[in-house]
N, C-alpha and C positions, 0 to 999 in steps of 0.2 A: 804481448797479447795481455790483455788485462783478464781477471776475473768475470768480465760481465762478458767479454768474448768467448770465453770457454763455456761460461754457464749457457749462452745462446747457442753455441754450437752442439753442445750435448742435447740442448732441449729439441732441435731441429732433426739431429740424427737419430735421436731415438722416438722420435714423434711422439712426444710427450705434450700434455695440455697443461697448463695452471692448475687446475685442481689435482692433477695427477703429481704434478711437483710437491704439492702441499702435503698429499698423503704420504708422499717419499720422505719429506722433512719430518714428519710427525714419527715415522719408525723409529728416528733417533731422538725422539723427544724437544725436537727444535719447532716451535711453534711459529709460524709466519703467513698473513693474509695474502689473499691475490693481489690487492693493490700494491704491498710493498713489493712483492714478487715481479708486479709487472713494470715498476720503477727500474727494476735491473735491467729489462729488457729495451728500454727505450733509446732513443738516437742520443748521442752524448750532448749534443747542444740544445735538448729539450729541458724543457723548466724543471720537469719532474723527476730527471734521470738522477738515479742514485747508484753509487759507485758499489760494486758487490764487494765485502768484505771477505777476508780469508776463512773467517768462521763460518759464513754461510754456505760457501762454496766447499769447505771442510765436510760440514755436518750432509749437504747434498749427496756429495760422494760417498760418503760411509752409507747413508739411506740408499742409494742407489745399489750400492753392493748387495745390502740385505734386502732390497727389492727384487732384484734381478736373479741372484743365488741362493739368497734365503739364509737361514741360520745352518748350524751343524745339525741341530736335532730336526730341523724340517727343511732339507734343501730343495730347491726349483731348478727346474731348466729354464736358462735364460731365452730359448729360442722360442720357448713357447710363449713367455712373457711378452717377449717383443713381436710375435704374432698377434698377440692379444691387442697391443698397441695399434698395430697396422690395421685391424679389422675395427676399429673404434671411429677411425676416421672415417666421417660422411663423404660419402660419394657425390660430387656435384649433379645437379640435374642434367641431363642431356650429353653427359660425357660420356657414357658407354654406348647408346643408342644412335651416336652421330657419327655418318658414314667421312671416311676421310675424303676430303675434298682433292680433285684431281683435273687439274684446269685441262681442256682440251682446247685445240686451236680451231679457230672459225673455219679456215680453210687448208685443205693440204699445203698451199703454197706459202703459208704463214708458218708452217710448222718447224723450221727450222732457221734462227736467227741468224746462223752464219750463210745462207744463201740468200741471193737475190729472186725475188719472186719469179717464177717461169724457170729458174736454174733444177735441172735435176741431180740426183745425188751422183750419178757416173760423171759429171763434168766437175766433179772436184777431185784433185789430187791430192792423194795421201802420200806423205813421206815415207820412204823406207825405213825400216827398223836397223838402227846400227848397234852393233854389239859395242859394250862399253870395253875399254880399254882391260886388261888384267891388272888386279891391283899389285902393287908393290909390297913386297912383305918388309916392314922398316925394322921390326925386332926379330932376331931368330929365336926359334924354340929353345926353350931351356927346360931339361929333365929336371925336377927336384927328387931328392932322395930322403930330405927330410932327416939329415941326420945319420942316416944307417948307411952302412958300407956294404953295397952289395957287388960280389965280382962275379 
């Protein structure tokens, strides 16, 4: 797994945008532009792909610690920070007011794919349930006393 893969996975897991990543890197006095940052997230076969160096990833991780936990003088709660990130994600139009689609059969005879048309459900024969064979214990149970001699 390369540094680029780690960077991508952290970005997705923490729901970070490019401008937020730039701000996190500025917490540790590491300046990078959005276009340079975007080159890290490209596909490896893209012409503008740039391999993420150890220094960039190290500074991002150090900045991420400060961003989520805060400093000793000014500690933060990481769950509230992550909740803010989630709240900043824009909601797609029509996503919440759209009802879930449930397909209905056009007529009752087509309702079940395993039946021929006109065949009732009572005509299907159900297989009786058979109990599985009892499991054979391969290894006997051992009681560990962890070096203590108990009488």
